[in-house]
C-alpha positions, -999 to +999 in steps of 0.1 A: +060-061+417+028-053+431-003-073+423-016-043+400+016-041+383+015-080+376-022-076+364-012-048+341+016-069+327-006-096+320-033-077+303-007-059+280+009-092+269-027-108+264-039-076+242-014-084+214-037-091+183-007-109+163-010-145+172+024-152+159+037-132+189+028-158+210+048-191+213+014-214+215-015-209+190-046-232+188-047-247+152-079-235+135-092-242+098-083-209+087-047-212+099-024-219+070+005-243+076+030-263+055+051-294+066+086-286+061+101-315+079+092-350+096+075-331+126+082-292+119+059-269+101+058-233+089+030-211+094+020-188+065+022-149+076+047-155+107+067-125+106+098-142+123+097-173+098+099-198+127+095-237+129+064-249+148+057-283+159+021-297+170+011-307+204-024-320+214-039-312+247-070-334+251-089-330+221-074-299+209-042-293+188-019-265+192+012-252+174+043-245+196+071-224+186+102-247+184+126-221+177+135-189+199+140-157+181+166-132+197+161-098+205+175-068+226+166-060+261+182-031+278+170-023+315+181+008+334+165+011+370+127+007+363+130+016+327+135-010+301+135-013+260+130-043+241+135-048+202+113-070+182+129-100+168+140-084+132+151-052+154+126-029+131+109-017+163+114-010+200+091-010+230+094+013+260+084-003+296+081+011+328+084-013+355+081-042+329+047-026+318+048-019+280+041+019+276+045+025+237+062+012+206+083+029+182+085+016+147+114+022+123+091+026+094+071+052+113+101+071+126+125+064+096+153+051+120+166+025+097 
């Protein structure tokens, strides 16, 4: 993969505005969490309903996703498609760079 492709892929991954799509998020005052087990938490608004644990790094605390949701990935040559964790949308990628996402709600696929 070329240097430009790697940079574009990194930018595409960082542009997602949904913090719950990441596996690690910084704990802030406006983040609503609920303790559900000894050291496990649930985050209100997490569309995947995952379990999270708290980790400290220096003076900051982060929630780290402890469960690993499953998704489908199909690759054919330079093209690939990946579903989201609940299967309600599909992302089309070329050379591992996301091009567009198709939602089942928008296109009435399901």
